[in-house]
Biopython code that builds the backbone (N, CA, C, O; Angstrom):
import numpy as np
from Bio.PDB.StructureBuilder import StructureBuilder

atoms = [
    (1, "PRO", "N", (-6.502, -1.690, -10.065)),
    (1, "PRO", "CA", (-7.516, -2.131, -9.107)),
    (1, "PRO", "C", (-7.506, -1.270, -7.843)),
    (1, "PRO", "O", (-6.519, -0.600, -7.540)),
    (2, "GLU", "N", (-8.587, -1.300, -7.136)),
    (2, "GLU", "CA", (-8.717, -0.581, -5.881)),
    (2, "GLU", "C", (-8.311, -1.486, -4.719)),
    (2, "GLU", "O", (-8.154, -2.695, -4.887)),
    (3, "VAL", "N", (-8.141, -0.885, -3.539)),
    (3, "VAL", "CA", (-7.684, -1.597, -2.344)),
    (3, "VAL", "C", (-8.571, -2.814, -2.057)),
    (3, "VAL", "O", (-8.058, -3.911, -1.836)),
    (4, "ALA", "N", (-9.867, -2.634, -2.059)),
    (4, "ALA", "CA", (-10.784, -3.737, -1.726)),
    (4, "ALA", "C", (-10.649, -4.906, -2.699)),
    (4, "ALA", "O", (-10.746, -6.064, -2.294)),
    (5, "GLU", "N", (-10.426, -4.608, -3.974)),
    (5, "GLU", "CA", (-10.264, -5.668, -4.973)),
    (5, "GLU", "C", (-9.003, -6.483, -4.713)),
    (5, "GLU", "O", (-9.020, -7.708, -4.833)),
    (6, "VAL", "N", (-7.921, -5.816, -4.362)),
    (6, "VAL", "CA", (-6.651, -6.505, -4.093)),
    (6, "VAL", "C", (-6.765, -7.349, -2.828)),
    (6, "VAL", "O", (-6.327, -8.499, -2.805)),
    (7, "GLU", "N", (-7.358, -6.774, -1.766)),
    (7, "GLU", "CA", (-7.518, -7.531, -0.523)),
    (7, "GLU", "C", (-8.440, -8.725, -0.718)),
    (7, "GLU", "O", (-8.224, -9.775, -0.112)),
    (8, "GLN", "N", (-9.457, -8.583, -1.547)),
    (8, "GLN", "CA", (-10.358, -9.702, -1.809)),
    (8, "GLN", "C", (-9.602, -10.839, -2.499)),
    (8, "GLN", "O", (-9.839, -12.013, -2.217)),
    (9, "ARG", "N", (-8.711, -10.485, -3.386)),
    (9, "ARG", "CA", (-7.950, -11.488, -4.153)),
    (9, "ARG", "C", (-6.841, -12.139, -3.321)),
    (9, "ARG", "O", (-6.646, -13.353, -3.383)),
    (10, "LEU", "N", (-6.104, -11.312, -2.527)),
    (10, "LEU", "CA", (-4.938, -11.815, -1.798)),
    (10, "LEU", "C", (-5.189, -12.089, -0.316)),
    (10, "LEU", "O", (-4.355, -12.710, 0.342)),
    (11, "GLY", "N", (-6.307, -11.644, 0.208)),
    (11, "GLY", "CA", (-6.570, -11.781, 1.634)),
    (11, "GLY", "C", (-6.031, -10.569, 2.380)),
    (11, "GLY", "O", (-5.498, -9.638, 1.776)),
    (12, "ALA", "N", (-6.176, -10.593, 3.676)),
    (12, "ALA", "CA", (-5.722, -9.474, 4.507)),
    (12, "ALA", "C", (-4.197, -9.395, 4.512)),
    (12, "ALA", "O", (-3.527, -10.423, 4.618)),
    (13, "PRO", "N", (-3.642, -8.189, 4.399)),
    (13, "PRO", "CA", (-2.179, -8.042, 4.423)),
    (13, "PRO", "C", (-1.632, -8.246, 5.838)),
    (13, "PRO", "O", (-2.341, -8.050, 6.825)),
    (14, "GLN", "N", (-0.355, -8.645, 5.917)),
    (14, "GLN", "CA", (0.296, -8.804, 7.218)),
    (14, "GLN", "C", (0.753, -7.459, 7.786)),
    (14, "GLN", "O", (0.853, -7.305, 9.003)),
    (15, "GLN", "N", (1.028, -6.498, 6.924)),
    (15, "GLN", "CA", (1.478, -5.176, 7.369)),
    (15, "GLN", "C", (0.749, -4.107, 6.578)),
    (15, "GLN", "O", (0.473, -4.273, 5.390)),
    (16, "THR", "N", (0.438, -2.998, 7.256)),
    (16, "THR", "CA", (-0.123, -1.834, 6.583)),
    (16, "THR", "C", (0.588, -0.593, 7.103)),
    (16, "THR", "O", (1.000, -0.532, 8.262)),
    (17, "MET", "N", (0.724, 0.395, 6.222)),
    (17, "MET", "CA", (1.357, 1.648, 6.601)),
    (17, "MET", "C", (0.731, 2.760, 5.763)),
    (17, "MET", "O", (0.395, 2.559, 4.596)),
    (18, "THR", "N", (0.580, 3.927, 6.369)),
    (18, "THR", "CA", (0.120, 5.103, 5.648)),
    (18, "THR", "C", (1.267, 6.102, 5.640)),
    (18, "THR", "O", (1.840, 6.404, 6.687)),
    (19, "ASP", "N", (1.605, 6.620, 4.452)),
    (19, "ASP", "CA", (2.711, 7.578, 4.380)),
    (19, "ASP", "C", (2.225, 8.997, 4.669)),
    (19, "ASP", "O", (1.034, 9.214, 4.895)),
    (20, "PHE", "N", (3.136, 9.950, 4.662)),
    (20, "PHE", "CA", (2.821, 11.324, 5.047)),
    (20, "PHE", "C", (1.825, 11.995, 4.100)),
    (20, "PHE", "O", (1.180, 12.970, 4.485)),
    (21, "ARG", "N", (1.688, 11.498, 2.878)),
    (21, "ARG", "CA", (0.743, 12.062, 1.919)),
    (21, "ARG", "C", (-0.611, 11.353, 1.944)),
    (21, "ARG", "O", (-1.519, 11.718, 1.197)),
    (22, "GLY", "N", (-0.744, 10.354, 2.792)),
    (22, "GLY", "CA", (-1.992, 9.602, 2.861)),
    (22, "GLY", "C", (-2.005, 8.369, 1.987)),
    (22, "GLY", "O", (-3.031, 7.696, 1.886)),
    (23, "GLY", "N", (-0.876, 8.054, 1.348)),
    (23, "GLY", "CA", (-0.777, 6.849, 0.533)),
    (23, "GLY", "C", (-0.790, 5.611, 1.416)),
    (23, "GLY", "O", (-0.227, 5.619, 2.510)),
    (24, "LEU", "N", (-1.416, 4.573, 0.956)),
    (24, "LEU", "CA", (-1.527, 3.330, 1.709)),
    (24, "LEU", "C", (-0.593, 2.285, 1.120)),
    (24, "LEU", "O", (-0.553, 2.089, -0.095)),
    (25, "HIS", "N", (0.165, 1.611, 1.994)),
    (25, "HIS", "CA", (1.106, 0.571, 1.578)),
    (25, "HIS", "C", (0.729, -0.717, 2.304)),
    (25, "HIS", "O", (0.753, -0.771, 3.534)),
    (26, "LEU", "N", (0.384, -1.745, 1.545)),
    (26, "LEU", "CA", (-0.005, -3.038, 2.097)),
    (26, "LEU", "C", (1.054, -4.070, 1.754)),
    (26, "LEU", "O", (1.569, -4.087, 0.636)),
    (27, "THR", "N", (1.382, -4.931, 2.710)),
    (27, "THR", "CA", (2.428, -5.930, 2.499)),
    (27, "THR", "C", (1.919, -7.320, 2.861)),
    (27, "THR", "O", (1.366, -7.545, 3.937)),
    (28, "TRP", "N", (2.126, -8.244, 1.924)),
    (28, "TRP", "CA", (1.836, -9.656, 2.151)),
    (28, "TRP", "C", (3.174, -10.378, 2.200)),
    (28, "TRP", "O", (4.021, -10.179, 1.330)),
    (29, "ILE", "N", (3.368, -11.221, 3.223)),
    (29, "ILE", "CA", (4.646, -11.896, 3.410)),
    (29, "ILE", "C", (4.418, -13.405, 3.341)),
    (29, "ILE", "O", (3.669, -13.977, 4.134)),
    (30, "GLY", "N", (5.081, -14.029, 2.377)),
    (30, "GLY", "CA", (5.000, -15.472, 2.217)),
    (30, "GLY", "C", (6.248, -16.132, 2.771)),
    (30, "GLY", "O", (7.006, -15.501, 3.508)),
    (31, "THR", "N", (6.468, -17.373, 2.430)),
    (31, "THR", "CA", (7.638, -18.094, 2.927)),
    (31, "THR", "C", (8.903, -17.717, 2.160)),
    (31, "THR", "O", (10.003, -17.805, 2.705)),
    (32, "ARG", "N", (8.757, -17.294, 0.887)),
    (32, "ARG", "CA", (9.930, -16.960, 0.069)),
    (32, "ARG", "C", (9.933, -15.538, -0.471)),
    (32, "ARG", "O", (10.984, -15.021, -0.851)),
    (33, "HIS", "N", (8.758, -14.896, -0.508)),
    (33, "HIS", "CA", (8.666, -13.574, -1.113)),
    (33, "HIS", "C", (7.814, -12.632, -0.279)),
    (33, "HIS", "O", (6.998, -13.060, 0.538)),
    (34, "LYS", "N", (8.020, -11.348, -0.501)),
    (34, "LYS", "CA", (7.210, -10.297, 0.109)),
    (34, "LYS", "C", (6.645, -9.455, -1.035)),
    (34, "LYS", "O", (7.379, -9.071, -1.945)),
    (35, "LEU", "N", (5.359, -9.170, -0.992)),
    (35, "LEU", "CA", (4.693, -8.378, -2.017)),
    (35, "LEU", "C", (4.168, -7.105, -1.375)),
    (35, "LEU", "O", (3.407, -7.162, -0.409)),
    (36, "GLU", "N", (4.572, -5.951, -1.908)),
    (36, "GLU", "CA", (4.081, -4.678, -1.393)),
    (36, "GLU", "C", (3.293, -3.970, -2.482)),
    (36, "GLU", "O", (3.782, -3.773, -3.595)),
    (37, "ALA", "N", (2.067, -3.591, -2.145)),
    (37, "ALA", "CA", (1.199, -2.844, -3.049)),
    (37, "ALA", "C", (1.033, -1.439, -2.481)),
    (37, "ALA", "O", (0.705, -1.272, -1.306)),
    (38, "SER", "N", (1.259, -0.440, -3.312)),
    (38, "SER", "CA", (1.159, 0.957, -2.886)),
    (38, "SER", "C", (-0.018, 1.609, -3.594)),
    (38, "SER", "O", (-0.188, 1.471, -4.805)),
    (39, "PHE", "N", (-0.833, 2.327, -2.814)),
    (39, "PHE", "CA", (-2.043, 2.947, -3.324)),
    (39, "PHE", "C", (-2.025, 4.442, -3.056)),
    (39, "PHE", "O", (-1.541, 4.892, -2.018)),
    (40, "ASP", "N", (-2.555, 5.203, -3.996)),
    (40, "ASP", "CA", (-2.732, 6.640, -3.840)),
    (40, "ASP", "C", (-4.192, 6.939, -4.149)),
    (40, "ASP", "O", (-4.673, 6.666, -5.249)),
    (41, "LYS", "N", (-4.891, 7.502, -3.169)),
    (41, "LYS", "CA", (-6.329, 7.793, -3.311)),
    (41, "LYS", "C", (-7.103, 6.531, -3.676)),
    (41, "LYS", "O", (-8.040, 6.579, -4.473)),
    (42, "GLY", "N", (-6.707, 5.402, -3.089)),
    (42, "GLY", "CA", (-7.416, 4.147, -3.278)),
    (42, "GLY", "C", (-7.083, 3.373, -4.540)),
    (42, "GLY", "O", (-7.633, 2.293, -4.757)),
    (43, "ARG", "N", (-6.191, 3.900, -5.384)),
    (43, "ARG", "CA", (-5.845, 3.221, -6.635)),
    (43, "ARG", "C", (-4.400, 2.723, -6.593)),
    (43, "ARG", "O", (-3.507, 3.431, -6.127)),
    (44, "LEU", "N", (-4.180, 1.514, -7.077)),
    (44, "LEU", "CA", (-2.844, 0.924, -7.118)),
    (44, "LEU", "C", (-1.936, 1.740, -8.031)),
    (44, "LEU", "O", (-2.300, 2.046, -9.167)),
    (45, "TYR", "N", (-0.736, 2.096, -7.522)),
    (45, "TYR", "CA", (0.223, 2.784, -8.393)),
    (45, "TYR", "C", (1.571, 2.081, -8.452)),
    (45, "TYR", "O", (2.371, 2.374, -9.341)),
    (46, "ALA", "N", (1.848, 1.161, -7.528)),
    (46, "ALA", "CA", (3.119, 0.432, -7.588)),
    (46, "ALA", "C", (2.972, -0.922, -6.910)),
    (46, "ALA", "O", (2.235, -1.082, -5.937)),
    (47, "LEU", "N", (3.702, -1.893, -7.460)),
    (47, "LEU", "CA", (3.703, -3.247, -6.927)),
    (47, "LEU", "C", (5.140, -3.741, -6.929)),
    (47, "LEU", "O", (5.793, -3.763, -7.972)),
    (48, "THR", "N", (5.633, -4.138, -5.759)),
    (48, "THR", "CA", (7.018, -4.564, -5.616)),
    (48, "THR", "C", (7.067, -5.971, -5.034)),
    (48, "THR", "O", (6.378, -6.277, -4.061)),
    (49, "LEU", "N", (7.892, -6.825, -5.643)),
    (49, "LEU", "CA", (8.088, -8.194, -5.183)),
    (49, "LEU", "C", (9.532, -8.337, -4.711)),
    (49, "LEU", "O", (10.464, -8.013, -5.447)),
    (50, "THR", "N", (9.718, -8.822, -3.484)),
    (50, "THR", "CA", (11.052, -8.970, -2.911)),
    (50, "THR", "C", (11.300, -10.417, -2.519)),
    (50, "THR", "O", (10.454, -11.050, -1.888)),
    (51, "ASP", "N", (12.466, -10.941, -2.894)),
    (51, "ASP", "CA", (12.902, -12.284, -2.507)),
    (51, "ASP", "C", (13.431, -12.190, -1.080)),
    (51, "ASP", "O", (14.391, -11.461, -0.830)),
    (52, "LEU", "N", (12.831, -12.904, -0.152)),
    (52, "LEU", "CA", (13.233, -12.813, 1.252)),
    (52, "LEU", "C", (14.611, -13.414, 1.517)),
    (52, "LEU", "O", (15.282, -13.005, 2.464)),
    (53, "LYS", "N", (15.046, -14.369, 0.707)),
    (53, "LYS", "CA", (16.353, -14.999, 0.913)),
    (53, "LYS", "C", (17.489, -14.064, 0.512)),
    (53, "LYS", "O", (18.476, -13.933, 1.236)),
    (54, "THR", "N", (17.346, -13.413, -0.644)),
    (54, "THR", "CA", (18.425, -12.548, -1.137)),
    (54, "THR", "C", (18.244, -11.087, -0.756)),
    (54, "THR", "O", (19.210, -10.324, -0.729)),
    (55, "GLY", "N", (16.997, -10.695, -0.456)),
    (55, "GLY", "CA", (16.715, -9.299, -0.159)),
    (55, "GLY", "C", (16.557, -8.439, -1.405)),
    (55, "GLY", "O", (16.304, -7.239, -1.304)),
    (56, "HIS", "N", (16.703, -9.044, -2.578)),
    (56, "HIS", "CA", (16.573, -8.300, -3.825)),
    (56, "HIS", "C", (15.101, -8.149, -4.190)),
    (56, "HIS", "O", (14.318, -9.095, -4.107)),
    (57, "GLY", "N", (14.750, -6.937, -4.595)),
    (57, "GLY", "CA", (13.379, -6.660, -4.973)),
    (57, "GLY", "C", (13.281, -6.201, -6.407)),
    (57, "GLY", "O", (14.272, -5.824, -7.031)),
    (58, "GLU", "N", (12.071, -6.240, -6.914)),
    (58, "GLU", "CA", (11.819, -5.858, -8.303)),
    (58, "GLU", "C", (10.456, -5.183, -8.366)),
    (58, "GLU", "O", (9.469, -5.712, -7.853)),
    (59, "GLN", "N", (10.407, -4.023, -8.991)),
    (59, "GLN", "CA", (9.139, -3.341, -9.190)),
    (59, "GLN", "C", (8.466, -3.971, -10.399)),
    (59, "GLN", "O", (8.968, -3.873, -11.519)),
    (60, "VAL", "N", (7.322, -4.621, -10.171)),
    (60, "VAL", "CA", (6.654, -5.323, -11.252)),
    (60, "VAL", "C", (5.555, -4.484, -11.894)),
    (60, "VAL", "O", (5.052, -4.828, -12.964)),
    (61, "PHE", "N", (5.184, -3.391, -11.245)),
    (61, "PHE", "CA", (4.191, -2.489, -11.817)),
    (61, "PHE", "C", (4.394, -1.103, -11.236)),
    (61, "PHE", "O", (4.612, -0.945, -10.034)),
    (62, "GLU", "N", (4.320, -0.101, -12.101)),
    (62, "GLU", "CA", (4.301, 1.284, -11.654)),
    (62, "GLU", "C", (3.454, 2.069, -12.635)),
    (62, "GLU", "O", (3.705, 2.051, -13.840)),
    (63, "SER", "N", (2.460, 2.752, -12.120)),
    (63, "SER", "CA", (1.555, 3.519, -12.967)),
    (63, "SER", "C", (2.267, 4.726, -13.545)),
    (63, "SER", "O", (2.929, 5.466, -12.818)),
    (64, "SER", "N", (2.135, 4.931, -14.853)),
    (64, "SER", "CA", (2.749, 6.098, -15.481)),
    (64, "SER", "C", (2.069, 7.384, -15.026)),
    (64, "SER", "O", (2.631, 8.467, -15.188)),
    (65, "ALA", "N", (0.869, 7.283, -14.460)),
    (65, "ALA", "CA", (0.165, 8.465, -13.961)),
    (65, "ALA", "C", (0.875, 9.068, -12.756)),
    (65, "ALA", "O", (0.609, 10.217, -12.402)),
    (66, "ARG", "N", (1.766, 8.324, -12.121)),
    (66, "ARG", "CA", (2.488, 8.805, -10.945)),
    (66, "ARG", "C", (3.654, 9.708, -11.320)),
    (66, "ARG", "O", (4.159, 10.427, -10.457)),
    (67, "TRP", "N", (4.100, 9.701, -12.563)),
    (67, "TRP", "CA", (5.237, 10.516, -12.962)),
    (67, "TRP", "C", (4.843, 11.975, -12.974)),
    (67, "TRP", "O", (3.773, 12.341, -13.461)),
    (68, "GLN", "N", (5.722, 12.808, -12.431)),
    (68, "GLN", "CA", (5.475, 14.251, -12.384)),
    (68, "GLN", "C", (6.686, 14.972, -12.952)),
    (68, "GLN", "O", (7.820, 14.529, -12.771)),
    (69, "SER", "N", (6.448, 16.074, -13.632)),
    (69, "SER", "CA", (7.574, 16.871, -14.140)),
    (69, "SER", "C", (8.127, 17.725, -13.005)),
    (69, "SER", "O", (7.397, 18.136, -12.103)),
    (70, "PHE", "N", (9.441, 17.984, -13.067)),
    (70, "PHE", "CA", (10.089, 18.794, -12.030)),
    (70, "PHE", "C", (10.593, 20.066, -12.641)),
    (70, "PHE", "O", (11.174, 20.898, -11.943)),
]
sb = StructureBuilder()
sb.init_structure("model")
sb.init_model(0)
sb.init_chain("A")
sb.init_seg("    ")
for serial, (resi, resn, name, xyz) in enumerate(atoms, 1):
    if name == "N":
        sb.init_residue(resn, " ", resi, " ")
    sb.init_atom(name, np.array(xyz, "f"), 0.0, 1.0, " ", f" {name:<3s}", serial, name[0])
structure = sb.get_structure()
């Protein structure tokens, strides 16, 4: 999904950040969890869910298109 689709579904994020490559990172913070969606050129490439009590996070989605050979 694109940024507008995610914001329409989840509402406005509590935090936004743009990285050095122009990637957009949006964060929604609930009472027990934090959800971070990362976008490259407007398309979702990673989704991370973090438990606020334990601090442990889990990547629940990562686009295989983001993998690059070295």
